N, C-alpha and C positions, 0 to 999 in steps of 0.2 A: 841143364833146362831150364830147373826150378829156377835155379840161379839166375837166370837171362831173362824169366817173365816177373822177378820182384823186381828187379832192375827195373822193368819196360814201365810197370807199375807206379814204380817210387817215381819212375821222371816225367808218367804223365798227371802227376798228385800235385809235384810240384810245379809244374805248366800251366793248373789249374791255379793255383794258390798263386803264379806272377803275374795271370789273366786277371783275377780277381782284384788286386793290388793294384793292378794299373788301370781300372776297370775305377775304383772309388778313388784314385789319381783323379782319372777324366772327368768325373762327376764334380770332385770340387773344384778344378778347375776352370770348367762349364759356367758354375753357377755365381763365377766374379765378373761373367759375359754379362751385357745389359740384355735385355728380354728380345731385342731384336734383333740381336744376332743372334741370338739360338734358335730364335725361330727363322730363319731365312733360315739357316742351318739343315732345322726340321727340313724345307723346299729343296735345296738342293740333295736332302739326302733319296729322294725319290722312290725309286723301289727295293733300293739297301733298307731293308727291315733291320736289319742290327745299329744301323746308325741313325735310324728313325726315331728306333725307341731309346736311343741312351740318348739324342738329344728333347725329345718329348718328356721323357723323364726329369732330364735337366732341369727342362723350364718351370714344369709343374714343383717340385723340389725346392726350388729358390721359389716360389711363389708363396711356399709354405713357408718355408725358412723364412724369409718375411714379414707373411703375415699379411698378404696382401690379397685383399679379397677379388680387386677385380682378378687380375693376374692369373689365381687360382677359377675361377672360373673360364678364364682366354685357355689354362693347360688342358682344364677338359674339355672343351671346345675341339680345341689342338686334338687332340686322342679320336673325339669321335668322328673329325672331319676324314680320320683316318684307320675309318672301324668299321665295321659290316654288325648284319643281324642285332641280338637282341644287344651286343655290345653296347652299341649306338645310344640305345632307349638308357642302360647304368648310366653313360657319361651324361647324357641331358639331366636325370634326374640330382646325380649329383652335382651339377651346377646349376639347379634349383635349388637344393641345399641349402649351399654355399653364399648363394647371395640372401636368401632368406638371413643368413645367422649375419649380414653384414648392413642387413637392415636399408639397403638402398633400391629404393621403388624404378631405377631404372636400368639396374642390374637385374633385380627380379625379373622385370616385365619380361629384359631381351632372354633372360634368362628360359623362362616362358615360352619365348618368342618363336628360338630355336628349337625346343624340344617338340610345338607344335610341326614346327618345319621336317622335322625326322619322321612323324607319323605321317605328312602330307607325304611322303616322297617312298613312304612303304606302302601308298593306296588308301589308309588308315584316318578315314574325313572325318570322323568321328569327332575321335579322341585330338586331331589335328585343330578341327574351329572350339573344343574347347580349351586349347592350351593358349588358343589366340585372344580368345576373347577373358583367361585368365590375363594374359596379359595386358590386353588393352584395360582393364582394372588399376594394374603400375604404372604404366607410360603415360597413362591421363596424368598421372600425379608428378611426371619427372616435365623436365624441359628440354628434352632431346627432340628435335624436329625430324632429324636421319632419322631413327631409331619407330618416331610414331606413325613416318611415310613406308618404312618397310614393312610394318603389321600392316597399314592400311593398302597392303598390296598383296599380302599374304592372304587376308580378309576373302581381297576381292577376286582372288584365285577362287575359295571356295564356292564365292557367289554363282563365279563363272564356271563351278564345274557344278552346281547346282541349277544354271540355268536361269541364275538370276542376274539376265544380263543387263536391264538398266542399273542398278544396283551397283552393279560390279564396273559401271563403265562409269558410274559417279563419284567413286573411289578415286579409280585411275587416273579420271582428271586432273585431282586434284596431285597424282605424284605424281605426270606427265612434265607437268605447268614445276612445281620442287628440283623430281629428281635433273631438269634439265640443266639445271643450273648447279649441282650437290654432289650427280653422281650418275655416270658415263654407263655403266653398267647394270642402273636402276631406269635412266632413262630409255634405253633401248629395251629392253624388257619389257617396258609398260608399255611400250607403241607395238612390239607383238602380240602381248595380250591384249590391249586396245583391238587390234587389228582383227583377232580371233572374234573377239564382241561382237563386233561389227557381222563378220563373216555367219557366226551363229547366228545373227536377227533378219539374217537375208540383207544386210545395207555392204555390196560385195563392192559397190564404188566407194565407199566408205573404208571397204576393207582392203581394198589395192593401194588405195592412199596412204593408211599408215603403213602398209608394206613398201613399200616406195621410199616414204618417207624415213622409214626404219634404214635402210639398205643406203641412200642418201646418206646421211646420219653417222650413219657406222662407219661409212668410209671416211669422210668428213673428219669424224671424231679420232680416226685413226683405231678402228674396234669393229673386229669383223666374224666374230665368234659368233652372233647371234646371224650372220647375212642369211646361212642356207635355213632356216626354219622362216625366212620372210619368204626366201625364195621358196620354202614347201608351202607356207602359209599362202604365196599366190597360187601355186597350183589348187589348192583344196578350190580358192575360187572359182578356177577353171571348170573344175570339176562339177563343182553346184550351179553351173552356168550353163553346163553343158559341152564348155570345150575340150571337148575328150583327148584330142590328140595334145592339144597345149598341155594340157590336166599332169599327163604321164610322161609328157618330157618332163615336167618341173619334178614332179610327186618321185618318178624314178631317179634323178637324179641328187636329188636330196635327199633321199633314203640310202642311198649306199655313203655317203658322206657320213650322215645318223647312224650309220649299223656302226659303218668301222670306227669313227674315232670320236663317238659320244657317248657310246653307253647309255645310251635315251630308249629304255623300252618303251617308253608310252606313245611315243611322236612316232617310234619304228609304226606301231600296232598302227598307229592314226592313219598312215601314208598309206598300211597299208589295205586301210579300210576304202579310201578313197580310190586310189589302183582299184581294187576290183571293181566299185563302183564306175568307173572310168570306162573297164574292159568290159563290163556291163553292158554300158550305156553306148560300146562300138557293137555290140553282138560275137566278143569273143568270149564267151560263159566260162568255157574251162578255162582259160588266166584268169577270169574275175572270179572264180570258186576258188581256184588255189588260194589267193591272197583273205578272199572273206575264210577259209577255215585257221588260218594265220590266226583274225580276229577269234575265231572261236576259242583256237587253241589255247590267245593268253588269259579267255575267261575261263575253260577248265581247269587251265594250270595254277595260275596264280591268283583267279579272283578278278582281273582286273575285265570293269566294263561299264561307262558311260553313256548317258543317249544318245550320243552322238553315232554309237555302234550299231544299236539294235539290231538297226530293219537289214546289218547281217546277214538271219535270223530269215528273215523273208524273202533276201533271194537263193540263200539256200535249198528251203522251202519249194521254192521254188522251179529251181533246177530241179532239183530228185523228183517231185512230182512233173517233171515233163520229159523224164526220163525213165519213169512210175515205177521208182528204186520206193516202195511204201516203206521197206522199215527204216530206211537213210529219212526219211521224209517226214514220218514218225519223232524219228532221235532229234532233230535238229526243230520240230515243232516243241518238245519239252523243251530240248536246251531254251529255247526261247521265251516260255513260261520263268522258265528257274531264271532268267537274264532278268526279266519285268521283275520279277516278287525283289529278287536283290537289287533293281534300282529303288524300286518304291520304299526299298529298308531301308538301305540311305537318304533319298531323299527326304524321306518324313523326316525322319533326328535333323536333317539337318537345316531344313528350312525352319522349323520348331525353334531347334536351335539360334539360328540367325537372329531370327524376330523377338524370341527372349534374351535375348546374351547381348547382341553386340548393340542393338536400338532398346537398348535394356531403360533407362527411362521414360521414355513411351507406354512400353509395359507398364511398368509401375504405376504410372498414372490410371490405364486404362485397371489394371485390377485396383486400386482403391476405387473405381468409383462402380465397381461390379459387389465389391464387398457393402458398398455402400445399398445400395439396392436389393442386394440379401438382407438387410436386417425384416423385410416385409415377410419371408419363409416362413415363420412362425404364426403370423395369420392364416397363412394358408392351409395350414398341416392336413385341416379336415378336407379340402381338398383333394391333395396328396391323397391319402387313404385313401378314400371314394377309388381314386384315379387305378388304386393300384389293384383295389378287390377286385375294380371292374376288369382291369387288366387282366389280374387271376381267371377271372371266369372267363373273359375271352380265350386266354390260353389252354384252359382247360376245356374247349368248345374245339376251337382249334385243332388240338393233338387228337382228342378223337374222330373228327375228322378225314385227319391222317391215316389214322392208324386204320381206321376203317376202307379209304383208297387203297394203302399199302397191303390189304388185304385182298383187294378187289386187284388190283394192280399184278400180285404175285399170282391168283388166277389164271389171272391171261397171259402172263408170261408162260406161267408153266406149262399152258398149253398151245404157246407157241412151239415153245422149246421141244415140245414133243410130238410135233408135226400136225396139229390140228389144225392150223392152220389160225389167220384173225376171225372175231367172231362177228355173225351176221349182224349185220345193221338193222334199226327199224326205220323201214323206208317211209319217209315223207311224201307227203303230198306231189311233190314236184319227181319224183322219185316212181310217184306209181306207175305200174308195166298196164298201159293201155288192154281192154278185155277185148275189143275189137282189131282185128288183124289193120297193117300198115296198109296205107295206102299205096304203099312203093311195090314194084314188081320185085317177083320172087326171083327173078333174075338178078337186079343191080343189088339185092339185102345181100343173094350170097356172096355175089362176087367183092363186094364192102366187107364180111365176114372174113371172106379167105383172104382180102390185103389187111384187113388189123388180126389175123394172124399173123402173117407176113409178119407184120407192125411190130408182134412182142416176139416174135420167135428171133428175130435181128438186134432188140431191144433199142428200136427206134426214141423208145420214150427218153432214155440216158441223155439225149441230145438238150440242152440246159433251152434251148429255144425255142422248145417246141409248144404249140401251143395251140386250139381246136382248131383254128383257119387253118394251121401246118398240117392238121394231123387231117382233114377236110382234102388235103390238096393231094395228100399220100394215099389217101380212098379212093379220087377220082369219088367223090359224089358233094356235092353244095354243103354249105354247115346245116342247114335242118334236116334233111333227113339225114348226114351222119346222126345228127343228136336223138334225133327219132328213132335208128338202128339203136344205137349205143343203149338210151332209155328202156327198150326195147327187150333186148338181149342178155345188156348187163348188167341193169338198173342201176344205173346210178347217171351223171349227167358226165362229157366229154373228160375236161378239167381234174374231174375225180377221178373218171378210170385211168387217166395217165396218171396220174398220184400214187394211184395205190399202186400200176403198176410198177414205180417206182419206189415206194416202202418196200413190196414182196419179195425186189428183187434188193435192196440193201439189208435187208432181214437173211433172205437165202446166203447175200455174201459174207455174213457177218458170224452165222450156225457152222459157213463151210471154213471162216476164216478170221478166228476167234481172237488173234490180234485188234483187228477193228475197232473193238470193243474201250479201246484207249483215243478212238481218235474223236475231238471235237466234234462240236453238231453242226460248226460250219464244215469242217473236211470232209464229212457223211457227205452234205446237203450236196457239196460241190459233186460226190462221186456219185450221187443219185441224181446228179441233172438238176437240183433246184437251183433257182435261182437266188433265195434267201434262206438263210439258218432258221428265219419265221416260217416261212412259208414251210422248210421241210419239219421242224417241230409239228405247226397245226397238221399238215398230211397223217404223218405218222399216227400221232393218237386218234385222229381220226378214222384210220383206215384197221388200227390195233388196241386202240382203247388203253392205251397207254403211254407216259410219256418215253422219247427216246432217253432220257436220261435214268430213267428207272430201269427200262431196259438193258442202258450198259452198266450200271453200278450194280443187277445182280447177277450177269455177266462177270463180273469181274469179283461179286462173292462166290462164284463157284471154281474159281480156281482159275481162273485165262491166264497164260501167261501174256509178261508182258512183250 
């Protein structure tokens, strides 16, 4: 048995040595081929990773042996396009380092462009733009028109993402004229992005024109790889114009192809959003919500969000509000805020970088002008010191006022939480209860008071359309008598009476369900029947003597569960 085992291990070792010798011979023979032949074999290897690795290594080894910087960069690029994750970035860095060793402006610019494209594909737009601007610095020193227009196209993509559509159009029009004669893929991609820019600018006629041109030109040129995206773009136009059945037909057909053959996550999400929008427009809201949830999942799982997709959360919030599912409604409100904050952080950086980087010369001139103006700063120093002192004193005073108000607010808050009710108001002249009996029959007064009691019990005051005139109809009395009765028996004006009922109601609701403390003022206003957030805030403060913000803040500080 031991002898058999020894023989098997020896045989395996010999096989490994033969395989290694064979591999070395294969590598040596491959390096005698020209680069194009090796690259063709890389492409033909397809999903055969062993064969592909063999040819990729042969390409790069040949370039290194010949000390051919351009082909070394291409060798790393070959690896990059067949890798995933952080490995792609490592190959991009190797491209840049090699190109810098060659001291070739065109090669360095091309390497930075590729690195920027890697970041863009990972939705890391800040880093993508940074590398595009580095590429522009070097490409501008070369005479490579194709590379220059390829760079312009990729910068236009970032400007499209940041909603600088006019600037993107200017770059794309240059690309269209150049690529029409020089590059079929570049030409068709430019037409597609031109259509998308016009689409986002609500120039649907021009967008449709570009889509139709793209389909015709693709057919004429024998290149239909982007045809499905032109169909998708046309479906989006229909959705934005309210032609929902046509939108659904084109978006659904294009989505199936994109999902199954293109491995294009971003456009799958985009189609899902506009399908949701179309079904919502046709009042098929459950179907719409299924698609909107897919957009939300893309943000939660991949941190992918565009300004174009933000209203997803408005639809989801509205849907769950209609179902009276307050927990999900609150959840999507929070997600909406998170998405907006994320977009602001992305767009703010990108806006500044575009203006300071790509339009560098204009900014440098402006910088010099400002530096000259700052020469007079020393002469104004005394004034600045005086202003600082004034602001410091003002800050101390405002801080004192703020802390004093907080102490008062805290006492009122504790009184409300302890069930003591809102503080009594000092009744002004318009609220003075008449000392003489009302010139209204006792029977009518009793009837009105009874109807008001019924009005309070049924919570009819939560109707956002409730007004003094509408309450008069409910109380079956004219407005003048209603005002006199409420002033006499309630000590307040009609609308003040209605608003106080609303505030008392929302306070009781919050005390019973502390999760409401996480609602925005706008949402609480809606729940309480107010027509606007401002009206709610004013009525709340008038009723209890503190602001809704302070009230919610103190509830949260006491450990309100989310």
